N, C-alpha and C positions, 0 to 999 in steps of 0.2 A: 861649569856648575861647582862654584866654591865657596858660596856665602851661607848656604842652608843645607839640610839633609835631604831635602823634598825638592821636587820639580815643581813645574808651574799648576801641574793637575794635584799636587799633593803627593803623588807615589814617589817613591826613592828614585831617583834618577840612575839611568843605565851606567855602570860601571865599565870603563875602557881602560885598555891596557896597548903602550903603543912600544912596537920594536921597528927601529929604523938606523943605520949606521951614520946617518947625516942628522948632525945636533938641529942644525936650520930647520930640515923637514920636520924633525920632531916637534920642536916648539912651534912652528907653524900649525901642526895639526892638533896640537894640544892645546894652543889658544883658539882656534877655530872649533873644535869641539867642547871646550870648557865654557865658551861663550853660549853655549845652549841649556836652558834650565834642565832639559830632561837627559844631559849628559854630563858624565863627570870622568876625569882621566885620573887615575889611581895610581899609575906607574908607569915607567917606560924603561927602555933599554936601548942599547947600541950595538949589543953582539947577542950571538944565540946562546952562549953560556949564562949571559945575565939575565936574558929572557927564561929559560929552563929554570935557573934557582927563583925568580921573583914572583913569577905568574902564580905557581901553584900556592905561593905563601899568600898573594894578594886575592886571590879568586875573583879575577874580573868574570863580566858578562860576554863580554867582545874584546877579543885581540886582533888590532890593526898591526897586521907583519909585513914587512917589506921581505921581498922574494931574495934577492942578492944580498949576501951579507958577508963580512970579512971571516967568518969563522966556521961558515955554512950556509944554509938556505931557509928562508921563512917557511916554505913547504915542510920540511922535516921538523921545522918547531910546531908548526900546525898539527901535524901526526902525533908527534910526541905528547903535547901537550893535552891533544882530545884523548888521547889511551888514558891519561891521569885525569882529565877532567871532560866527562863525555858533554855536557851541558854547554861548553864553551863555543861561541860561535866566532870563527876565525874569518877576518876580512883581510884578502891578500892585496896589498897595494903596492904597485911596480910602475918601474919607468918603461918596461919592457912589454912589449907587445907579443909575448913569447907562447906560441900554441904549446909547446911541450910544457911549459911551466903550470898552463891552464890544465891540461890534463893531470898532471901531477896534483894539482891543487884538488881537484875535484876527488880523485883516487883517496887523498888524504883527509877528505872529509871539511873542506873549506865550505863556509857558506856563502863567500862571495868573493870575486876578483875584479879588481877595478884598477886602470891606468891613473898615473900620477896626474895625468893631463884633467883628470875630472874638477868640474868645479867644487867650490867649497860648500856651496849647498848640495850638490848632488852627491857629496863624501858623508855629510852629516844624515842625508837621509839614506845612504848605505847603512851607516851605523846602525840607524835605528829599524832598516828593514831586515839585517841579520839578527839585530838583538830580539825581534820580534817572532824569530825562528823560520821567517823566509829567506830566500835564495836573491843574493844580488850577484850576479854573474854578466861581465861585459857581455852586453848581445850581439856585436859584430864578432868579437874572438868567440864565443861560444859558436855562432853560427859556421865559422871557419873550423873550428875543430870539429863538430860535426859532420862538416861536407868531406874532412878529411879522414875520419873514422870511415864514412861509408865509402869514400873512395879507395881506402886501405882494404876494406871487406871485400868490394867488386873486384880489386886486383890479386885478391890472395888465392891460392890454387884450391881452395875449397870450391865445391860445385857451382854457388849461386850467390857469393857475395853476403851482403846482409842478410839472405835469406838463409843462409848457411848457419846463423846464429840460432840459438834456440828461442823459443816463445820467451822466455823470461829475459833473455838477453835483449831483445829486440823492443821489449817492454820498457827496461831500464835505458838502453840505446834512446829511444823518443822522449823518456822524462828527463834524462840528461840535457836534452836539445830544449826542453822548457824551462829549465835553469832551474830544477829542482835540487836540492841537497841530496847525500847519501840518505840522512835522516829522513827527508820527506819521503824519498822514492821508496826505502823500507816501510813506512807507515802507508803509504799507496798502495803497495803489493805486498802488505802483511807479511814483510820479510825482516830478518835482523838485520842491523847497519852493517856489522861483519859480512853478511851473505851479500850485501849490495856490494860492498866493496870487492869482495872476491870475484862476483860477477864481471865488474868493471874491470879488473885486472886481466881475466880471461877475453874479454873483448878488444883491449887495448895490445894484447900478447901477439 
């Protein structure tokens, strides 16, 4: 959205920042999102350092972040940016179907995690979804992560696997499985987002 200051419905468009070390990918995503009347790309970066300098200055509503970068990773960028801008929605966009990265993204407070194989239409919808405060986690990857968490708990030397988690941790585990973000889990359970993060860290320990 580049021609005017409002989207098709008269509202200001959702502002988006892109972080990817591949210029061709950035350009493609930029053009795709900017073609939508309710979305506008206000900045982009190819490195972690650039993103950490530019995003706080531009204050977008959504940051689309690649996970693997030459000078770091998108999950750390998400964690750092959200510590400065709690209202920022981070959408992780990656080529790698990596369960560890998904777990890390959930703990960092990412609102979404999608693979680059996603269609253009679905990516646009994912940006809109996280901008509205909802979660957009890849269903297949999330299901595998939840299964792994349960398997890890079952193989633990604690007495009864998932049953050995506290009631709160079991509630949080179930809500992660539903695809809720840390913030949404906090609202549902009347907990601070930091408390949710601490509980997730204990579940993953």
